[in-house]
C-alpha positions in Angstrom: 35.4 -3.8 5.6 37.7 -5.6 3.0 37.2 -9.1 2.0 39.5 -11.3 0.0 38.3 -13.5 -2.8 40.2 -16.4 -4.3 39.2 -16.5 -8.0 41.3 -19.4 -9.2 44.7 -20.1 -10.7 46.9 -17.7 -12.7 47.1 -20.5 -15.5 43.4 -19.6 -16.4 44.7 -16.3 -17.8 47.2 -16.5 -20.7 50.2 -14.2 -20.4 49.5 -10.6 -22.0 45.9 -11.2 -21.7 42.9 -10.4 -19.4 39.6 -12.2 -18.3 36.5 -11.0 -16.5 35.5 -12.6 -13.2 32.2 -12.2 -11.2 33.5 -11.2 -7.7 31.7 -10.0 -4.8 28.6 -9.1 -6.9 30.4 -7.2 -9.6 32.5 -8.0 -12.8 36.2 -7.3 -12.5 38.8 -7.6 -15.3 41.9 -9.3 -14.3 45.1 -9.1 -16.3 48.0 -11.3 -16.5 51.2 -9.4 -17.6 54.3 -11.1 -19.7 56.3 -10.4 -16.4 53.8 -12.8 -14.6 52.2 -9.8 -12.5 48.3 -9.6 -11.9 46.2 -6.4 -11.9 42.5 -6.1 -11.5 40.3 -3.2 -12.7 36.7 -2.4 -13.4 35.5 -4.6 -16.5 34.1 -1.5 -18.6 36.2 1.3 -20.0 35.0 4.6 -18.2 35.2 6.3 -21.6 32.4 4.2 -23.4 32.1 1.1 -21.5 34.4 -0.9 -23.8 35.2 -4.6 -22.6 38.5 -3.9 -21.1 39.4 -7.7 -20.9 39.6 -7.8 -24.6 41.9 -4.9 -24.6 45.5 -5.1 -25.7 48.2 -5.4 -23.0 51.6 -4.4 -23.4 53.8 -4.2 -20.1 51.4 -2.4 -17.6 49.8 -0.5 -20.3 46.1 -1.5 -21.4 44.8 -0.3 -24.5 40.7 -0.2 -24.6 39.5 -2.1 -27.7 36.7 0.2 -28.7 38.6 3.6 -28.8 42.3 2.9 -28.3 42.5 4.6 -24.8 45.6 3.9 -23.0 45.6 3.1 -19.3 48.4 2.5 -16.8 47.3 -0.7 -14.8 49.6 0.4 -11.8 47.9 3.8 -11.4 44.6 3.5 -13.3 45.5 6.9 -15.1 44.6 7.1 -18.9 47.6 8.9 -20.6 46.9 12.6 -21.3 43.5 12.6 -19.5 41.8 12.7 -16.2 39.8 9.6 -17.0 40.7 6.8 -14.5 40.1 3.1 -13.9 38.8 1.8 -10.6 41.9 -0.6 -9.6 41.3 -3.5 -7.1 44.4 -4.9 -5.0 45.3 -8.4 -6.7 48.0 -10.7 -5.5 49.3 -14.1 -6.2 49.4 -16.9 -3.6 52.4 -19.4 -3.4 50.3 -22.1 -5.0 49.7 -19.4 -8.0 46.1 -18.7 -7.2 44.7 -15.1 -7.6 43.3 -13.2 -4.7 41.5 -10.0 -5.1 40.5 -7.6 -2.2 37.4 -5.7 -2.4 36.2 -3.2 0.2 32.5 -3.3 1.3 32.1 -0.3 -1.2 33.5 -2.2 -4.0 31.3 -5.3 -3.6 27.9 -4.0 -4.5 
């Protein structure tokens, strides 16, 4: 069963950056693109557990800060590899608050 989690306002994440949030019993990295979109992924890189929220964000491409792996935030795919990020549905409310949706499988 999916549950929505309101994690706060978009203003707490500067454009072009990411932040970690504790949501539903796990840590989720949430990104605010220069275009004003929000994306949410697992917090650690699947390659070597790099802190993804500290990565470089260009458009919807996220570069892991440890080994420069490039991931597409729309699909979770890494360029030129079968490595993938777990993505979580994220949306903005009319008051600019961020809402994440986690399934029961995601929440534990």
